[in-house]
TORDREN-625580 format. One record per residue (C-alpha): z, x, y. Coordinates in steps of 0.05 Angstrom, whole numbers, padded with zeros to 5 digits, always signed. Layout:
// residues N
ZXY...
// end
This chain:
// residues 244
+04209-00486+00492+04158-00462+00442+04086-00487+00447+04029-00478+00396+03958-00467+00420+03889-00469+00388+03834-00426+00419+03768-00448+00386+03708-00408+00408+03670-00472+00420+03678-00548+00412+03629-00606+00408+03622-00673+00443+03578-00731+00420+03544-00771+00474+03546-00769+00549+03594-00726+00589+03588-00771+00650+03650-00815+00658+03614-00881+00675+03576-00874+00609+03639-00869+00566+03659-00926+00521+03709-00973+00552+03761-00964+00496+03780-00893+00480+03835-00858+00441+03834-00803+00494+03836-00849+00556+03797-00816+00612+03796-00748+00577+03734-00721+00542+03735-00726+00466+03715-00662+00429+03718-00636+00358+03690-00584+00310+03662-00639+00266+03615-00681+00308+03579-00710+00248+03644-00737+00220+03664-00767+00287+03596-00799+00295+03610-00837+00231+03683-00852+00247+03673-00877+00318+03601-00901+00309+03579-00855+00364+03508-00845+00388+03473-00795+00432+03463-00720+00429+03513-00669+00403+03534-00622+00459+03565-00554+00446+03617-00536+00498+03634-00464+00512+03709-00456+00502+03714-00380+00506+03783-00361+00530+03807-00432+00536+03862-00465+00495+03885-00533+00470+03958-00551+00461+03973-00573+00390+04001-00643+00392+04027-00643+00320+04064-00577+00330+04103-00601+00391+04178-00599+00376+04230-00650+00399+04244-00610+00463+04171-00610+00482+04162-00684+00470+04226-00701+00508+04201-00658+00566+04135-00696+00568+04167-00765+00562+04220-00751+00615+04167-00726+00663+04120-00785+00650+04177-00834+00662+04198-00799+00726+04126-00799+00749+04118-00874+00738+04064-00865+00686+04101-00886+00623+04162-00924+00601+04205-00932+00539+04201-01000+00503+04217-01032+00436+04164-01061+00390+04158-01080+00316+04121-01044+00262+04084-01086+00209+04067-01049+00145+04006-01069+00103+03974-01038+00042+03901-01019+00055+03861-01029-00009+03800-00993+00021+03835-00926+00031+03892-00940-00019+03947-00923+00030+03999-00956+00073+03983-00968+00146+04018-01004+00201+04004-01041+00265+04048-01048+00326+04069-01118+00345+04104-01141+00409+04157-01183+00372+04189-01192+00304+04155-01260+00297+04087-01229+00308+04102-01174+00257+04125-01224+00205+04061-01263+00215+04021-01201+00200+04055-01189+00133+04063-01261+00110+04015-01250+00052+04045-01182+00030+04090-01171-00030+04156-01150+00001+04181-01121-00065+04135-01062-00054+04151-01020+00008+04123-00956+00040+04163-00892+00026+04224-00890+00071+04216-00962+00095+04271-01013+00085+04226-01074+00099+04154-01091+00115+04174-01103+00187+04216-01053+00226+04236-01045+00298+04214-00981+00332+04217-00949+00400+04153-00925+00433+04128-00897+00499+04077-00942+00531+04037-00934+00595+04058-00968+00659+04004-01003+00700+03995-00938+00739+03989-00899+00674+03939-00948+00645+03897-00945+00708+03895-00869+00704+03881-00869+00629+03820-00914+00637+03802-00942+00569+03872-00936+00537+03913-00998+00524+03986-01012+00540+04005-01042+00472+04009-00977+00433+04049-00913+00434+04023-00868+00490+04060-00803+00477+03995-00766+00467+03963-00794+00531+04027-00777+00569+04020-00707+00542+03949-00703+00570+03977-00724+00638+04031-00671+00633+03980-00617+00614+03937-00635+00674+03993-00641+00725+04046-00592+00702+04027-00544+00646+03961-00521+00676+03997-00498+00739+04028-00442+00697+03976-00438+00642+03908-00455+00672+03871-00433+00609+03899-00495+00572+03845-00548+00581+03869-00604+00535+03904-00629+00473+03888-00621+00399+03905-00666+00340+03899-00627+00274+03890-00690+00232+03869-00695+00160+03794-00688+00148+03777-00754+00113+03721-00791+00149+03723-00847+00098+03795-00861+00120+03774-00855+00194+03810-00788+00202+03787-00719+00225+03813-00665+00272+03798-00677+00345+03813-00655+00415+03811-00680+00487+03796-00643+00551+03832-00666+00614+03787-00699+00667+03798-00646+00722+03765-00593+00677+03704-00632+00655+03661-00616+00716+03668-00541+00704+03647-00542+00631+03584-00508+00606+03548-00545+00550+03481-00549+00514+03450-00598+00465+03451-00572+00393+03434-00599+00324+03507-00598+00300+03568-00555+00286+03561-00492+00243+03634-00501+00223+03628-00571+00193+03617-00582+00119+03621-00645+00076+03690-00622+00054+03719-00604+00122+03719-00551+00176+03710-00476+00163+03776-00440+00183+03738-00391+00227+03721-00449+00273+03793-00458+00297+03816-00386+00294+03890-00368+00290+03943-00411+00322+03980-00378+00380+04053-00390+00398+04079-00383+00470+04146-00395+00504+04143-00444+00561+04197-00452+00614+04207-00454+00689+04176-00385+00694+04108-00360+00671+04105-00367+00594+04098-00306+00551+04071-00297+00480
// end
């Protein structure tokens, strides 16, 4: 199984690094949110507090978007067997967002709920690849035990990424202790609420070294300087110690 890793020389966190001070709802659950563009994320998530630079020398993040089908299946099977996640069926409701001029969707628990969400949409215009404004889809959602562990992450949305954070913390770090979290290399478009981000697993947070800074030297109004992320690294992962 091939994994892709980012090794940024540093990352940044906005606000407190103390768990009780975190916001109740979080995309990263109980993990620590980080990025190379703290100003953008302050706008997107309406964050306050100081910007902290976290020393990441020699430490790596697993690339979520580069995970292949084998890697995702490994994570999901493990999360199910561990009682942290379960497969379920939901409905996708597509809507056109005039503000960002793009299609977006929300996940609904039933077809009736999805139809109610799109009742005022023109069903003659569909997103690319979609056959209707409402479509069934399978997702991985957290169990009660998983939701308790991922404090701040709901049970009504796909939790593949949170399950991956659990897997990194419980399984992957046993063989690759330099991997401290997960990275989403998302499009840099703060106006559309999108920017690259990472999350550091809870068991690592207490060992981090950080300092308050004015901002990130890698962030510009147009995106992130390539030197901030460095080259992506590919490793083979299996039952034995992975090798580059």
